[in-house]
C-alpha positions as CSV (number, residue, x, y, z in Angstrom):
1,M,-7.8,-38.0,-23.2
2,S,-6.4,-34.6,-22.2
3,K,-4.7,-33.8,-18.9
4,I,-6.6,-31.4,-16.7
5,A,-4.4,-28.5,-15.5
6,K,-3.9,-28.4,-11.8
7,K,-5.4,-25.2,-10.2
8,E,-2.7,-23.1,-8.6
9,P,-3.6,-22.6,-4.9
10,L,-3.5,-19.1,-3.4
11,C,-1.2,-20.4,-0.7
12,E,0.4,-23.8,-0.3
13,D,1.0,-23.2,3.4
14,I,-2.1,-21.3,4.4
15,A,-1.0,-18.2,6.4
16,G,2.4,-19.7,6.9
17,K,5.8,-18.0,6.4
18,G,5.9,-19.0,2.7
19,C,2.4,-17.7,1.9
20,G,2.8,-14.8,-0.5
21,L,-0.7,-13.6,0.1
22,K,-0.2,-13.4,3.9
23,K,3.0,-11.4,3.2
24,V,1.1,-8.9,1.1
25,I,-1.7,-8.6,3.7
26,D,0.8,-8.0,6.4
27,I,2.4,-5.0,4.7
28,V,-0.7,-3.4,3.1
29,G,-3.5,-4.7,5.3
30,G,-5.3,-2.6,7.8
31,K,-7.6,0.4,7.5
32,W,-5.2,3.0,6.2
33,K,-2.2,1.8,4.3
34,I,-4.0,1.3,0.9
35,M,-5.6,4.7,1.3
36,I,-2.2,6.2,1.9
37,L,-0.9,4.5,-1.2
38,C,-3.9,5.8,-3.2
39,V,-3.3,9.4,-2.2
40,I,0.4,9.2,-3.0
41,D,-0.3,7.5,-6.3
42,N,-2.8,10.2,-7.3
43,K,-0.5,13.1,-6.4
44,E,2.9,11.4,-7.1
45,V,4.6,13.4,-4.4
46,V,2.8,14.4,-1.2
47,R,3.5,16.0,2.1
48,Y,2.3,14.9,5.5
49,G,-0.3,17.7,5.8
50,E,-1.8,16.8,2.4
51,L,-2.2,13.2,3.5
52,T,-3.9,14.3,6.7
53,R,-6.4,16.4,4.8
54,A,-7.0,13.8,2.1
55,I,-7.7,10.8,4.3
56,H,-10.7,11.6,6.4
57,G,-10.7,10.1,9.9
58,I,-7.0,9.1,10.1
59,T,-5.3,10.2,13.3
60,N,-1.8,11.7,13.3
61,T,-0.6,8.7,15.2
62,M,-2.0,6.2,12.7
63,L,-0.7,8.2,9.8
64,A,2.8,8.5,11.2
65,N,2.9,4.8,12.2
66,S,1.6,3.7,8.8
67,L,4.0,5.8,6.9
68,K,6.9,4.4,9.0
69,E,5.8,0.9,8.3
70,L,5.3,1.5,4.6
71,E,8.8,3.1,4.4
72,A,10.3,0.1,6.3
73,D,8.6,-2.3,3.9
74,G,10.0,-0.5,0.9
75,L,6.7,0.8,-0.4
76,V,7.1,4.5,0.4
77,E,10.1,6.8,0.1
78,R,10.5,9.6,2.5
79,K,12.6,12.6,1.5
80,Q,13.4,15.3,4.0
81,Y,14.7,18.7,3.0
82,D,16.9,20.6,5.4
83,E,15.1,24.0,5.4
84,M,13.1,25.9,7.9
85,P,10.5,24.7,8.5
86,V,11.6,21.2,7.6
87,R,9.8,19.9,4.5
88,V,9.1,16.2,4.2
89,E,7.7,14.6,1.0
90,Y,6.5,11.0,0.3
91,N,6.4,9.2,-3.0
92,L,5.9,5.6,-4.1
93,T,8.8,3.3,-4.7
94,D,9.0,1.1,-7.8
95,K,7.9,-1.8,-5.6
96,S,4.7,-0.1,-4.6
97,K,4.1,1.2,-8.2
98,S,4.0,-2.5,-9.3
99,L,1.2,-3.0,-6.7
100,I,-1.1,-0.2,-8.1
101,P,-2.4,-2.3,-11.1
102,I,-3.4,-5.0,-8.6
103,L,-5.2,-2.5,-6.4
104,L,-7.0,-1.2,-9.5
105,Q,-8.2,-4.7,-10.2
106,L,-9.5,-5.0,-6.6
107,K,-11.2,-1.7,-7.0
108,K,-12.9,-2.8,-10.2
109,W,-14.0,-6.1,-8.5
110,G,-15.5,-4.1,-5.6
111,E,-17.4,-1.8,-8.0
112,D,-18.7,-4.8,-9.9
113,N,-19.5,-7.1,-7.0
114,L,-20.2,-5.1,-3.8
């Protein structure tokens, strides 16, 4: 008689501090953050104005706040050049680059099932 492998739960402590899934949703959840990551991934380096034009419907306030949160969470790197006018560029960190294959799987699932 063979042993049946125990199924790994998504979270041991549903929505608790130790829930890895909740941590991910907290940092990339919401309406805009994944879209921001997608634009930066497509272009590799992007400026604020390019993000504004690429993400239809996002307000300046939401874009600025989302970029600050993504930077604070270590997913986006902000580089400011001291020139006039000031130039600011955004790119993905290694941490967020490791998230891209997972987002591609979600995209594929959405195309297949929704």
